[in-house]
C-alpha positions in Angstrom: -5.8 29.4 -5.8 -6.0 30.0 -9.5 -4.7 27.5 -12.0 -3.6 30.5 -14.1 -1.2 31.5 -11.3 0.7 28.2 -11.7 0.7 28.3 -15.5 2.6 31.6 -15.2 5.5 29.9 -13.3 8.9 30.0 -15.1 10.1 26.5 -15.7 13.7 25.7 -16.1 14.2 22.9 -18.7 17.5 21.2 -18.6 19.1 19.6 -21.6 18.8 15.8 -21.9 21.5 13.4 -22.9 20.7 13.9 -26.6 20.5 17.7 -26.3 16.7 17.8 -25.9 14.6 18.4 -22.9 13.4 14.9 -22.3 12.0 11.7 -24.0 8.6 13.1 -24.9 8.6 15.7 -27.9 5.0 16.5 -27.4 5.5 17.2 -23.7 8.5 19.5 -24.7 6.3 21.4 -27.1 3.5 21.9 -24.5 6.0 23.0 -21.9 7.5 25.4 -24.3 4.1 27.0 -25.1 2.8 27.1 -21.5 6.0 28.3 -19.8 8.7 30.9 -20.2 11.7 28.6 -20.6 15.2 29.6 -19.6 18.2 27.4 -20.0 20.2 26.5 -16.9 23.8 27.5 -17.1 25.8 24.3 -16.9 27.7 23.9 -13.7 31.5 23.4 -13.9 33.1 20.2 -12.6 35.7 20.8 -9.9 38.7 18.8 -11.2 40.4 18.7 -7.8 37.3 17.0 -6.2 36.8 14.7 -9.2 40.4 13.5 -9.0 40.0 13.0 -5.3 36.8 11.0 -5.7 38.3 9.0 -8.6 41.1 7.9 -6.3 39.1 7.2 -3.2 35.9 5.9 -4.6 37.6 4.0 -7.3 39.4 2.0 -4.6 36.4 1.8 -2.3 33.5 1.2 -4.7 35.2 -0.2 -7.9 32.8 -0.6 -10.8 30.0 1.0 -8.9 31.9 4.3 -8.8 32.3 4.1 -12.6 28.5 3.9 -13.0 27.7 6.6 -10.5 30.5 8.9 -11.8 29.0 8.7 -15.3 25.6 9.9 -14.0 26.9 12.6 -11.7 28.8 14.2 -14.6 25.7 14.4 -16.8 24.3 18.0 -17.1 20.9 16.6 -16.6 21.7 14.6 -13.4 20.6 17.4 -11.0 16.9 16.7 -10.8 14.5 18.0 -8.2 11.3 16.4 -6.9 8.4 18.6 -5.7 7.2 18.0 -2.1 3.7 19.5 -1.9 2.8 21.5 1.2 -0.4 20.1 2.5 -1.0 23.2 4.6 -1.3 25.5 1.5 -4.6 24.2 0.2 -2.7 23.1 -2.9 -5.2 21.0 -4.9 -5.0 23.3 -7.8 -1.2 23.2 -7.8 -1.3 19.4 -7.9 -3.5 19.6 -10.9 -1.0 21.8 -12.5 1.8 19.4 -11.8 -0.1 16.5 -13.2 -0.8 18.6 -16.4 2.9 19.1 -16.7 3.7 15.3 -16.6 4.5 15.0 -12.9 3.3 12.1 -10.8 3.2 11.3 -7.1 5.6 8.4 -6.4 4.6 7.7 -2.8 1.1 6.0 -3.0 2.7 2.6 -3.5 5.1 3.2 -0.7 2.6 4.7 1.8 -0.9 3.7 0.8 -2.1 4.5 4.4 -0.9 8.1 4.3 -0.8 9.0 0.6 -3.0 12.0 1.2 -0.6 13.4 3.8 2.9 13.1 2.3 2.9 13.9 -1.4 6.0 14.2 -3.6 5.9 14.6 -7.4 8.6 13.6 -9.9 8.8 13.8 -13.7 10.5 12.0 -16.5 10.7 15.4 -18.3 13.9 17.1 -17.1 12.4 20.4 -16.0 12.6 22.3 -12.8 10.1 24.6 -11.1 11.5 27.9 -9.7 12.4 28.2 -6.0 9.7 30.2 -4.3 10.5 33.4 -2.5 9.8 33.7 1.2 6.6 35.7 2.2 5.8 36.2 5.8 2.0 36.2 5.2 1.8 33.4 2.6 2.7 29.7 2.8 4.7 28.2 0.0 3.0 25.6 -2.1 6.1 23.3 -2.6 9.6 22.5 -1.5 12.2 21.3 -4.1 14.5 18.5 -3.0 16.3 15.4 -4.2 13.6 12.7 -4.0 16.1 10.4 -2.1 15.9 12.9 0.8 12.6 11.5 1.7 14.0 8.1 2.4 15.2 9.1 5.9 11.7 10.5 6.6 10.0 7.3 5.5 12.4 5.2 7.6 11.9 7.4 10.7 8.1 6.9 10.4 7.0 9.6 12.9 3.6 9.0 14.5 1.2 11.6 15.6 1.9 12.9 19.1 5.5 11.7 19.3 8.4 13.9 20.5 10.9 14.2 17.7 14.4 15.7 17.3 15.8 16.8 14.0 19.4 17.3 15.2 21.0 18.8 12.1 17.9 20.3 10.5 19.0 23.1 8.1 18.1 24.0 5.5 14.8 22.6 6.7 13.5 20.2 4.1 13.4 17.2 6.4 11.7 19.1 9.2 9.1 20.3 6.7 8.7 16.7 5.4 8.2 15.4 9.0 5.4 17.8 9.4 3.9 16.7 6.1 4.1 13.1 7.2 2.6 13.4 10.7 1.7 15.8 13.5 4.2 15.2 16.3 3.5 16.3 19.8 6.7 18.3 19.7 9.2 18.8 16.9 12.6 20.1 18.0 14.5 21.4 14.9 18.1 22.2 15.7 20.9 23.7 13.7 24.3 24.7 15.1 25.5 26.9 12.2 24.1 30.4 12.7 23.5 31.2 9.0 21.9 27.9 8.3 19.8 28.3 11.5 18.3 31.4 10.1 17.5 29.6 6.9 15.9 26.8 8.9 13.6 29.2 10.8 12.6 30.9 7.5 11.8 27.5 5.9 9.5 26.5 8.7 7.8 29.9 8.7 7.2 29.4 4.9 5.6 26.0 5.2 3.9 25.7 8.5 0.7 27.6 9.5 0.9 29.8 12.6 -1.5 27.7 14.6 0.9 24.7 14.3 4.1 26.4 15.1 3.5 26.0 18.8 4.5 22.4 18.6 7.9 23.4 17.0 11.0 24.6 18.8 13.9 25.9 16.7 17.3 26.0 18.4 20.9 26.9 17.7 22.6 24.2 19.8 25.7 22.1 19.3 24.2 18.7 18.5 26.9 16.9 20.4 25.6 18.4 23.6 21.9 17.8 23.2 22.1 14.1 24.3 23.9 14.8 27.7 21.6 17.8 28.3 18.3 16.1 27.3 18.7 12.4 28.3 16.0 10.0 27.0 13.6 12.8 26.0 12.7 11.9 22.4 10.7 9.1 20.8 12.4 9.6 17.4 15.6 11.3 16.4 16.9 12.2 12.9 20.6 12.7 12.5 21.0 14.0 8.9 24.6 14.7 9.6 27.1 17.1 8.0 28.9 15.0 5.4 31.0 15.1 2.2 27.9 15.8 0.1 29.3 14.3 -3.1 27.1 16.2 -5.5 27.8 19.6 -4.0 31.5 19.0 -3.6 31.8 17.8 -7.2 30.6 21.2 -8.5 32.4 23.4 -6.0 32.8 26.8 -7.7 35.7 27.8 -5.3 38.9 25.8 -5.8 40.3 26.9 -2.5 37.2 25.9 -0.6 37.3 22.5 -2.4 40.9 22.0 -1.3 39.9 22.8 2.3 37.0 20.4 2.2 39.3 17.6 1.0 41.9 18.4 3.7 39.3 18.4 6.4 37.3 15.4 5.2 39.0 12.9 7.6 37.5 14.9 10.5 33.9 14.3 9.4 33.5 10.7 10.7 34.7 11.9 14.1 32.0 14.6 14.2 29.4 12.1 12.9 30.1 9.5 15.6 29.8 12.2 18.3 26.5 13.4 16.9 25.1 9.9 16.6 26.2 9.0 20.2 24.5 12.2 21.4 21.3 11.3 19.5 21.4 7.8 21.2 21.6 9.4 24.6 18.7 11.8 23.8 16.5 8.8 22.7 14.2 7.2 25.1 14.2 3.4 25.6 12.2 1.8 22.9 12.7 4.8 20.6 14.3 4.7 17.1 16.7 7.0 15.4 17.7 7.4 11.8 21.2 8.3 10.6 21.6 9.7 7.1 24.1 11.2 4.8 24.3 12.2 1.1 27.7 10.7 0.4 28.9 7.4 -0.9 31.7 7.2 1.6 31.8 4.0 3.7 33.8 5.8 6.3 31.0 8.3 6.8 28.2 5.7 6.5 28.5 2.1 7.6 31.7 2.6 9.6 30.1 5.4 11.7 27.1 3.3 12.4 29.2 0.2 13.2 31.2 2.2 15.8 28.0 3.1 17.6 26.6 -0.4 17.4 29.9 -1.7 19.0 29.8 0.9 21.7 26.4 0.0 23.3 24.8 -3.3 24.2 21.2 -1.9 24.0 21.1 -0.8 20.4 20.1 -2.8 17.3 20.0 -2.0 13.5 16.5 -2.2 12.0 16.1 -4.0 8.7 15.0 -1.5 5.9 14.7 -4.1 3.1 10.9 -3.9 2.9 10.9 -0.1 2.6 13.8 -0.2 0.1 11.8 -2.8 -2.0 8.8 -0.5 -2.1 11.0 2.3 -3.5 12.8 0.2 -6.1 10.8 1.6 -9.0 12.4 5.0 -8.6 15.6 4.3 -6.6 18.6 2.1 -7.1 20.1 0.6 -3.9 23.8 -0.5 -3.7 24.7 -4.0 -2.7 27.0 -4.9 0.2 25.8 -2.2 2.6 25.8 -3.8 6.1 24.0 -1.5 8.5 21.6 0.4 6.3 20.7 1.2 2.7 22.5 3.4 0.1 20.6 4.9 -2.8 23.0 5.5 -5.7 22.2 7.4 -8.9 22.1 5.6 -12.2 20.8 6.3 -15.7 17.0 6.5 -15.5 17.0 6.8 -11.7 19.1 9.9 -11.0 18.2 10.3 -7.3 20.9 10.1 -4.6 23.4 9.4 -3.2 21.6 8.9 0.1 22.6 6.6 2.9 20.1 5.7 5.7 20.5 3.5 8.8 17.7 3.0 11.4 18.6 2.1 14.9 16.4 0.9 17.8 17.3 1.6 21.5 16.3 -1.6 23.2 16.2 -0.4 26.8 
């Protein structure tokens, strides 16, 4: 791979809070010279969703919502980390990222596997382009919210394990699992047909052909997987459908936003069903991770509590140590009982992301 190839990438530079592109003027000038810069059209806030969140989260979170709200409404708050694809022989690309001011934030978290899972973030508010799918060429990177790796770190897949990613689309977490370890079998499932196609394409874009034999991609209702595949998996990830606060806040379709608000009370019902199904699919001694990208207690701690209260052979795993190792880049909310909640704040824009890890005792 040629370094010149990466220097030709079009970089999107987002306006900072003072109208610039970041805190480092020299870095801005270098980025301007080396890249064809295009401004991102500013997304429009959906007032219906904002008013709904103000009412609900204002009551539920109090002052915390005021701080999170301020960040979510910033034009520069939508940042992306760069998850490097270890299968693409990407040393040159990593050199390019470092030349652009990016740094890998994972070595302090995972010193034992820092050469396996590599994710780069930058203080300069710029964004690499999303790569197009090519059937004969692997992508060098996957763009994601850095907080999305917290569930993967909590899941801690080991080589040879049988793993279920129950709600896997669009595919970022399945891709990250395969960057983290080499499971004996990875079952990536997505019930929605359109998103299932995106999942298949993502795995084809990031995984070499000789490794695809350990992956199965299915289009099943996650609620039925547990009863059909009892005690099969060593690890299960339930990155469940949720309110997705960031996405909802910028809904371009007012009618769709209204429908989402109306149907929101149904989400915890679905989430509890998926988590119970995951528990049934988990072998004794196995662990599962439940995650969302919402601040909602009703979709987070309350869902986990309902499952903890339904079984006598399940226990929450303390994630304090892992959260502490991530504290340089993530802010964690206080008062969360059954997991950890990453909340965005100025200087640490990642999140929201809720994660709970559960252990099946027997």
